[in-house]
C-alpha positions as CSV (number, residue, x, y, z in Angstrom):
1,M,-94.0,175.9,57.8
2,A,-91.0,177.6,59.1
3,K,-89.2,180.2,57.0
4,K,-85.5,178.8,55.7
5,L,-83.0,181.1,56.5
6,V,-79.6,181.0,54.7
7,A,-76.3,183.3,55.6
8,V,-73.2,183.6,53.5
9,I,-70.0,185.1,55.3
10,D,-67.6,187.0,52.6
11,V,-64.0,187.5,54.1
12,G,-62.8,190.0,51.3
13,S,-59.4,192.0,51.3
14,L,-60.7,194.8,53.1
15,T,-63.6,194.0,55.0
16,A,-66.0,190.6,56.2
17,R,-69.6,190.9,55.4
18,L,-72.6,188.8,56.7
19,K,-76.1,188.5,55.2
20,I,-78.8,186.4,56.2
21,F,-81.3,185.8,53.4
22,E,-84.6,184.1,53.5
23,I,-85.4,181.6,51.1
24,G,-89.6,182.6,50.0
25,S,-92.0,179.4,48.8
26,K,-90.4,179.8,45.5
27,G,-87.2,180.0,45.3
28,K,-86.5,183.1,46.0
29,P,-83.9,184.8,48.0
30,K,-84.5,188.3,50.4
31,E,-81.6,189.7,52.2
32,I,-82.8,190.4,56.1
33,E,-79.9,191.6,57.6
34,A,-76.9,192.7,56.4
35,V,-73.0,193.3,58.3
36,R,-69.6,193.8,57.8
37,K,-67.0,194.9,59.4
38,F,-63.1,196.0,58.5
39,T,-60.2,193.7,58.9
40,G,-58.0,194.7,56.1
41,L,-56.3,191.1,55.8
42,G,-55.2,192.2,51.8
43,T,-53.7,195.3,52.8
44,R,-50.5,193.4,54.4
45,S,-51.2,190.0,52.3
46,Y,-50.5,191.9,48.9
47,S,-47.3,193.2,49.9
48,S,-46.2,190.4,52.4
49,G,-47.6,187.1,51.1
50,V,-48.7,186.1,54.1
51,I,-51.5,186.8,56.8
52,Q,-50.5,188.4,59.9
53,P,-51.2,186.4,63.3
54,A,-52.9,190.0,64.8
55,Q,-55.1,190.1,61.8
56,V,-56.4,186.2,61.7
57,E,-56.7,186.9,65.3
58,E,-59.2,190.0,64.4
59,L,-61.1,187.4,61.8
60,C,-61.4,185.2,64.3
61,R,-63.5,187.6,66.3
62,C,-65.4,188.9,63.1
63,L,-66.2,185.6,62.9
64,K,-67.1,184.7,66.4
65,M,-69.8,187.8,66.2
66,F,-71.0,186.7,62.8
67,D,-71.8,183.2,64.5
68,E,-74.0,184.5,67.0
69,K,-75.9,186.4,65.0
70,C,-76.5,184.0,62.9
71,K,-77.2,182.0,66.2
72,E,-79.8,184.5,66.9
73,Y,-81.7,184.5,63.7
74,G,-81.8,180.3,63.6
75,V,-79.9,180.1,60.5
76,A,-80.2,176.7,58.5
77,R,-76.8,176.8,56.5
78,V,-74.1,179.4,56.1
79,F,-71.5,179.6,53.0
80,C,-68.2,181.2,54.4
81,V,-65.7,182.2,51.6
82,A,-62.9,183.9,51.3
83,T,-61.2,186.0,47.6
84,S,-57.9,187.2,46.6
85,A,-56.6,187.6,50.3
86,F,-56.7,184.5,50.8
87,R,-55.9,182.8,47.3
88,D,-52.5,185.5,47.7
89,A,-51.0,183.8,51.2
90,S,-49.1,181.6,51.3
91,N,-50.0,180.7,54.4
92,A,-54.1,180.2,53.8
93,E,-54.1,176.3,54.5
94,V,-52.7,177.2,58.3
95,V,-54.8,180.5,59.0
96,I,-58.2,178.3,57.5
97,E,-57.3,175.4,60.0
98,K,-56.8,178.0,62.9
99,V,-59.7,180.0,62.0
100,R,-61.6,176.7,61.9
101,T,-60.6,175.4,65.3
102,R,-61.7,178.2,66.9
103,T,-64.8,179.6,65.1
104,G,-66.0,175.9,63.8
105,F,-66.4,178.3,60.4
106,K,-64.5,176.0,57.1
107,I,-63.6,179.0,55.0
108,K,-63.5,177.6,51.5
109,V,-61.3,180.0,49.3
110,L,-62.8,180.7,46.0
111,D,-61.0,180.3,42.5
112,N,-60.6,184.3,40.7
113,S,-62.9,182.2,38.1
114,M,-65.9,181.4,40.6
115,E,-65.6,184.9,42.1
116,R,-66.6,186.6,39.2
117,Y,-68.8,184.0,38.4
118,Y,-71.0,184.7,41.1
119,Q,-70.7,188.1,40.8
120,T,-72.0,188.1,37.0
121,I,-75.1,186.0,38.7
122,A,-75.3,188.9,41.2
123,V,-75.5,191.5,38.7
124,Q,-78.1,189.2,36.5
125,A,-80.3,189.0,39.2
126,I,-80.7,193.0,40.0
127,Y,-81.5,193.6,36.4
128,P,-84.8,192.2,35.6
129,D,-84.0,193.4,31.7
130,F,-80.6,192.0,31.5
131,A,-81.0,190.1,28.6
132,K,-82.3,193.0,27.2
133,I,-79.9,194.4,28.3
134,I,-76.6,191.9,26.6
135,S,-78.7,191.8,23.4
136,D,-76.4,194.8,22.7
137,G,-72.3,195.1,23.1
138,T,-72.1,195.0,27.1
139,M,-68.6,195.5,28.9
140,I,-69.5,194.0,33.0
141,L,-66.1,195.4,34.4
142,D,-65.8,194.0,38.3
143,I,-63.1,195.6,40.0
144,G,-61.5,193.9,42.8
145,S,-58.9,194.7,45.9
146,G,-56.6,191.9,43.9
147,S,-58.0,191.9,40.4
148,I,-60.1,193.4,37.7
149,Q,-62.2,191.1,35.6
150,A,-63.6,192.6,32.1
151,S,-66.0,190.6,30.6
152,V,-67.9,191.0,26.9
153,Y,-71.3,190.0,25.9
154,D,-72.7,190.6,22.8
155,K,-76.0,189.1,20.7
156,S,-77.6,188.1,24.2
157,E,-74.4,186.0,24.6
158,F,-71.1,185.7,26.6
159,L,-68.0,186.2,24.5
160,F,-65.1,186.8,26.5
161,S,-63.6,187.6,29.8
162,Q,-59.9,188.0,31.1
163,N,-58.6,189.1,34.9
164,L,-56.3,191.6,35.4
165,L,-53.8,191.9,38.3
166,L,-55.4,195.3,38.3
167,G,-57.3,195.6,42.1
168,S,-57.5,198.3,43.6
169,L,-56.0,197.7,46.5
170,R,-53.1,195.9,44.9
171,I,-52.4,199.2,42.9
172,S,-52.6,201.2,45.6
173,G,-50.6,199.2,48.0
174,M,-47.6,198.6,45.2
175,L,-47.8,202.5,44.0
176,S,-47.8,204.0,47.3
177,D,-44.8,205.1,48.0
178,L,-45.0,206.8,44.6
179,Q,-47.1,209.1,46.1
180,S,-44.7,210.8,48.6
181,K,-41.8,211.5,45.8
182,T,-43.9,212.9,43.3
183,T,-46.0,215.4,42.2
184,H,-47.8,213.7,38.9
185,Y,-49.0,210.5,40.8
186,D,-52.0,211.0,38.7
187,E,-49.5,210.4,35.4
188,V,-47.8,207.3,36.8
189,L,-51.1,206.0,38.0
190,Q,-52.1,206.4,34.7
191,E,-49.5,205.1,33.1
192,F,-49.6,201.8,35.3
193,V,-53.1,201.1,34.8
194,A,-53.0,201.3,30.8
195,Q,-50.1,198.9,30.3
196,D,-52.4,196.0,31.3
197,L,-55.0,197.5,30.1
198,D,-53.7,197.7,26.6
199,D,-52.7,193.9,27.0
200,Y,-56.4,193.5,27.1
201,H,-57.7,195.3,24.3
202,A,-55.0,193.2,22.4
203,M,-56.5,190.2,23.2
204,E,-60.9,191.4,23.3
205,P,-63.1,190.2,20.5
206,K,-62.9,192.8,18.0
207,G,-65.7,194.6,15.9
208,I,-68.1,195.3,18.9
209,I,-70.0,198.1,19.0
210,Y,-70.3,198.8,22.8
211,K,-73.5,200.7,24.0
212,N,-73.6,199.6,28.6
213,L,-70.3,199.5,30.6
214,I,-72.0,197.6,34.0
215,A,-69.4,198.8,36.8
216,F,-68.9,197.7,40.3
217,S,-66.9,197.0,43.0
218,G,-66.2,197.2,47.1
219,E,-65.7,201.1,47.0
220,M,-68.2,202.4,44.2
221,G,-70.7,203.1,47.1
222,Y,-68.4,205.4,48.2
223,I,-67.9,206.7,44.5
224,K,-72.2,206.9,44.2
225,K,-71.8,208.5,47.4
226,L,-69.4,211.1,46.2
227,A,-72.0,211.4,43.0
228,D,-75.0,212.1,45.3
229,K,-76.3,209.0,44.4
230,D,-77.5,206.2,47.0
231,S,-74.5,204.7,47.7
232,M,-76.8,201.2,48.7
233,N,-79.0,201.0,45.4
234,S,-78.9,200.6,41.9
235,V,-77.7,203.4,40.3
236,T,-76.8,204.9,36.8
237,L,-74.5,207.7,36.2
238,T,-73.7,209.8,33.0
239,K,-70.3,210.0,32.0
240,E,-70.2,213.5,32.5
241,E,-71.3,213.0,36.0
242,F,-68.7,210.6,36.6
243,L,-65.9,212.7,35.4
244,K,-67.0,214.9,37.8
245,V,-66.5,212.8,40.4
246,Y,-63.0,211.6,38.9
247,N,-61.1,215.2,38.6
248,Y,-62.5,215.2,42.2
249,L,-60.5,212.3,43.3
250,L,-57.9,213.7,41.1
251,K,-58.0,217.0,42.9
252,M,-58.0,215.5,47.0
253,R,-56.1,213.6,49.4
254,P,-57.1,210.4,50.6
255,S,-56.7,211.8,54.1
256,D,-58.8,214.8,52.5
257,L,-61.5,212.1,51.6
258,T,-61.7,210.8,54.9
259,L,-62.0,214.1,56.9
260,K,-64.0,216.3,54.2
261,D,-66.1,213.5,53.1
262,N,-66.1,211.1,55.8
263,I,-65.0,208.1,53.8
264,P,-63.3,206.0,55.9
265,S,-59.1,206.2,56.0
266,M,-58.9,202.2,54.6
267,I,-61.4,203.1,52.2
268,A,-59.9,206.7,50.8
269,P,-56.6,205.8,49.2
270,L,-58.9,203.3,46.6
271,L,-60.8,205.4,45.0
272,L,-58.8,206.8,42.5
273,P,-57.8,203.7,41.4
274,T,-61.2,202.3,41.0
275,A,-61.9,205.5,39.0
276,L,-59.5,205.4,37.2
277,I,-60.1,201.7,35.9
278,V,-63.5,202.8,34.9
279,K,-62.3,206.6,33.1
280,N,-59.8,203.5,30.8
281,M,-62.8,201.6,30.2
282,L,-65.4,204.3,29.6
283,E,-63.4,206.1,27.2
284,Y,-62.5,202.7,25.1
285,T,-66.3,201.4,25.2
286,G,-67.4,205.2,24.0
287,V,-70.2,204.5,26.3
288,D,-72.0,207.9,27.6
289,M,-73.5,206.3,30.5
290,I,-72.8,203.5,33.5
291,Y,-74.7,200.9,34.9
292,M,-73.1,200.7,39.2
293,P,-75.2,197.8,40.5
294,H,-75.6,197.2,44.0
295,A,-74.3,193.8,43.6
296,S,-72.2,192.1,45.9
297,L,-70.5,188.7,45.8
298,S,-73.3,186.8,48.6
299,D,-75.5,187.8,45.9
300,G,-74.4,185.9,43.5
301,I,-73.8,182.4,45.7
302,I,-77.6,182.8,47.4
303,Y,-78.6,183.3,44.1
304,Y,-76.6,180.0,42.4
305,Y,-77.7,178.2,45.7
306,C,-81.3,178.8,45.2
307,V,-81.6,178.2,41.1
308,N,-79.2,175.1,41.8
309,S,-81.4,173.4,45.3
310,Q,-84.6,175.5,45.7
311,G,-85.9,176.0,42.4
312,L,-85.6,179.3,41.5
313,K,-86.4,180.1,38.0
314,T,-84.1,182.6,36.0
315,E,-84.6,183.7,32.5
316,I,-81.2,182.8,31.8
317,S,-79.6,179.7,33.0
318,P,-76.4,181.0,34.7
319,D,-74.4,177.7,33.2
320,S,-75.2,179.7,29.7
321,Y,-72.3,181.5,29.7
322,L,-70.1,179.0,30.1
323,I,-70.7,177.0,27.5
324,S,-71.7,180.2,25.2
325,A,-68.2,181.2,26.0
326,A,-66.8,177.3,25.3
327,R,-68.5,177.7,21.7
328,H,-66.4,181.3,21.2
329,I,-63.4,179.4,22.1
330,A,-63.6,176.5,19.5
331,K,-64.8,179.2,16.8
332,R,-61.6,181.0,18.0
333,Y,-59.4,177.6,17.1
334,R,-61.6,177.0,14.0
335,S,-63.2,173.9,15.6
336,S,-66.3,172.2,12.9
337,K,-68.9,173.8,14.1
338,K,-71.1,170.8,12.9
339,H,-68.7,168.0,14.1
340,I,-69.2,169.8,17.8
341,E,-72.9,169.5,17.1
342,Y,-73.3,166.0,16.5
343,V,-70.8,165.1,18.7
344,E,-72.5,167.0,21.5
345,K,-75.6,165.7,20.8
346,A,-75.2,161.9,21.0
347,A,-73.1,162.5,23.6
348,L,-75.4,164.6,26.3
349,L,-78.1,161.4,25.2
350,F,-75.7,158.8,26.0
351,F,-74.6,160.4,29.3
352,D,-78.5,160.5,29.9
353,E,-79.6,157.1,29.0
354,T,-76.6,155.7,31.4
355,K,-76.9,158.2,34.1
356,K,-78.7,155.5,36.6
357,I,-75.6,153.3,35.8
358,S,-73.0,156.1,36.1
359,G,-73.8,157.9,39.5
360,L,-72.7,161.2,37.5
361,G,-74.7,164.1,37.8
362,N,-75.8,167.5,36.4
363,R,-72.8,169.4,36.7
364,D,-70.9,166.3,35.4
365,R,-73.3,166.7,32.5
366,L,-72.0,170.4,32.2
367,L,-68.2,169.3,32.2
368,L,-69.2,166.5,29.8
369,Q,-70.6,169.4,27.3
370,I,-68.1,171.9,27.4
371,A,-65.4,169.1,26.7
372,V,-67.3,168.0,23.9
373,I,-67.2,171.6,22.7
374,L,-63.6,172.0,23.4
375,H,-62.4,168.3,22.3
376,E,-60.9,169.6,19.1
377,I,-59.3,172.8,19.7
378,G,-55.8,171.6,19.8
379,K,-56.1,170.7,15.9
380,F,-55.2,174.7,15.5
381,V,-52.0,173.9,17.2
382,H,-51.0,170.5,16.4
383,S,-52.8,168.2,14.6
384,R,-51.1,164.7,15.3
385,N,-51.0,165.4,19.4
386,H,-53.6,167.4,19.2
387,S,-55.5,166.5,23.0
388,D,-52.3,167.3,24.5
389,A,-52.6,170.6,22.5
390,A,-56.1,171.2,23.7
391,Y,-54.6,170.1,27.7
392,S,-52.4,173.2,27.7
393,I,-55.3,175.5,26.2
394,I,-57.3,175.0,28.4
395,K,-55.3,175.1,31.7
396,N,-54.5,178.6,30.6
397,T,-57.7,179.7,29.4
398,N,-60.8,181.7,31.9
399,L,-63.5,179.6,31.9
400,M,-65.7,181.5,34.3
401,G,-68.1,179.5,36.2
402,L,-65.6,176.6,36.7
403,D,-63.0,175.9,39.7
404,H,-59.6,174.6,39.4
405,D,-60.6,171.4,40.0
406,E,-63.4,171.3,37.5
407,V,-60.6,172.7,35.0
408,N,-58.2,170.4,35.6
409,M,-61.0,167.5,34.9
410,L,-62.0,169.4,32.0
411,A,-59.3,169.0,30.4
412,M,-58.2,165.9,31.1
413,I,-61.3,164.8,29.9
414,V,-59.7,166.0,26.2
415,R,-56.5,164.7,26.6
416,L,-57.7,161.2,27.2
417,Y,-60.4,161.0,25.3
418,P,-58.7,159.8,21.9
419,R,-55.6,157.8,24.1
420,N,-55.7,154.1,23.3
421,K,-54.2,153.2,27.3
422,P,-55.5,156.3,29.0
423,Y,-54.8,155.4,32.4
424,D,-51.3,155.0,32.1
425,S,-50.8,159.2,31.5
426,Y,-48.9,160.7,34.2
427,Y,-51.4,163.7,34.9
428,Y,-54.5,160.9,34.9
429,S,-52.2,159.0,37.9
430,I,-52.1,162.3,40.2
431,L,-55.6,162.8,40.3
432,P,-57.2,162.6,43.3
433,P,-59.7,158.9,43.3
434,D,-62.9,160.9,43.0
435,Q,-62.1,162.7,40.6
436,K,-60.2,159.9,38.3
437,V,-63.9,158.3,38.3
438,I,-65.7,161.5,37.0
439,V,-63.0,161.8,34.4
440,S,-62.9,158.1,33.5
441,K,-66.3,158.1,32.7
442,L,-67.1,161.2,30.9
443,A,-64.0,160.4,28.9
444,S,-65.8,157.2,28.0
445,I,-68.7,158.7,26.6
446,L,-66.9,161.7,24.7
447,K,-64.8,158.4,23.1
448,I,-67.6,157.0,21.7
449,A,-69.7,159.7,20.2
450,D,-66.9,161.2,18.8
451,A,-66.4,157.8,17.0
452,L,-69.6,158.0,15.6
453,D,-69.0,161.1,13.6
454,A,-65.2,159.6,13.1
455,S,-65.0,160.9,9.6
456,H,-66.6,164.4,10.0
457,K,-69.3,163.6,7.4
458,E,-72.0,163.4,9.9
459,K,-73.6,159.7,8.3
460,G,-75.8,158.5,11.2
461,K,-78.9,159.9,11.3
462,K,-82.0,159.6,14.3
463,I,-79.8,158.8,16.9
464,Q,-81.6,155.9,19.7
465,C,-80.3,154.4,22.9
466,R,-81.1,151.7,25.5
467,I,-79.5,149.5,28.0
468,K,-80.8,145.9,27.2
469,D,-79.5,142.6,28.5
470,N,-76.5,144.2,30.3
471,E,-75.6,145.7,26.9
472,F,-75.6,149.6,25.7
473,V,-77.3,149.5,22.3
474,I,-77.0,152.3,20.1
475,T,-78.7,152.7,16.6
476,C,-79.0,154.9,14.0
477,D,-80.3,155.4,10.4
478,A,-77.1,155.2,8.0
479,S,-77.3,157.0,4.7
480,E,-73.8,156.1,3.6
481,D,-71.2,153.1,4.1
482,M,-70.2,153.8,7.5
483,S,-67.6,151.3,8.2
484,F,-65.2,153.6,9.2
485,E,-67.8,154.9,11.8
486,K,-67.9,151.3,13.3
487,W,-64.5,150.7,12.9
488,A,-63.2,153.1,15.3
489,F,-66.8,152.9,17.6
490,E,-65.3,149.4,18.4
491,N,-61.7,150.7,19.0
492,R,-63.3,153.4,21.4
493,S,-65.2,151.0,23.6
494,V,-63.2,149.5,25.4
495,M,-62.9,152.0,28.0
496,F,-66.9,152.9,28.1
497,E,-66.7,148.8,29.1
498,D,-64.0,148.7,31.7
499,V,-65.8,151.7,33.9
500,M,-69.4,151.8,32.8
501,G,-69.9,148.2,33.1
502,I,-72.1,147.5,30.4
503,K,-70.5,146.6,26.4
504,P,-71.6,150.0,24.0
505,V,-73.0,148.5,20.5
506,L,-73.4,150.2,17.7
507,K,-76.3,149.0,15.0
508,T,-76.7,150.6,12.2
509,R,-80.4,150.5,9.9
510,R,-79.8,151.4,6.1
511,E,-82.1,154.4,5.1
512,G,-84.4,154.0,2.0
């Protein structure tokens, strides 16, 4: 049987990378080819706000070269993605279409959330003992060209993640004019970085005792090289080894790094901002060693593809991070844990039983689960209009692992589920048709699941459900009177019947 080859093209701020993977019999990917070409898209897009015509031409030449390489190998599928250089460019849509017509590649611009999610998956794939590492306080520091993402784990759970506009290329570009105007550039750089990091520390969960710091970036290979480590492999640096490199960078000009250490001229100005960010987090966490994985966005994308489409088994499900983060958000907004667990169990049971008639998939099931976990967070802000408050919270929360459309649908599900006339919402009316269908079906499931625990007393036990004679029959044992729940269920079941085409019926059995 012919081996399946899949390629990932990552159009970054400085370079475009092609990686070709061979998918094994158990779904595990193996890298067989890697090509990188400097394009410098972000060097101007961050300052000018647009991708320049000359850069588009260079990108098209690069992608045509990658296309030839893919054809040479007989690649079956190609994922072509772009990150912050395109996200920040006002002419991104025009450039994407121009690239498509000239090369045949349709570039997908990743949200920051999905970019960091894939990077985390790549790190997990590199370290077989990742589950053991995050059993202690761990910070993962993903330093991109346009921003950084700091994610926190403890007791084997994902707790918190925050994005900061402190990417190495963005910092270098914004402060480049100051370098020639001051003899204390390193101090100015430190002040610039420190102000945003202070804001991050104010939001970060308290009481975490850090044991591990995992840091990676596109420039980290050159920092490994300056530390006399293998730049193409995952390494660890002691605090002393890293500070030696940091102090060296403080004394060297970018041009000297290029001449003396053979570091590309486009990369050299980025090393000090990168090292400074790591140094700040190293001091903050108080750890004595830094993990520096040889991880890339392409690795995360291919592993995600293999887990979801090729049967690859992993010790930790990628979706578990998102679920864990949602639970901590609910805890932060003091949602009732018992109520959430009750409604979650019921809603997922209803989803699974109606899957054949709903046409919904596994990703939709995950959206429903997150919506259930977050459906009452707005009560912390406003008890009466809590669904509106929850909508705003969700829209402004960094949920690593959901793209922009999914976050919007999630917020809409939570906003609509308690309403008697959900279709009257302006925000619902502007959803694309396919998203309206998903939101309607998931909100209808949440409505009846929440109605079963309208009193928040978990009265109904041993919930079961089945489809019979065009009815969705839900049965449960009741140790207490469930008149309130029955009333709530009857009032909230109209939407379910409307979108699913079957009538939900609640039947209770008196315990004892």
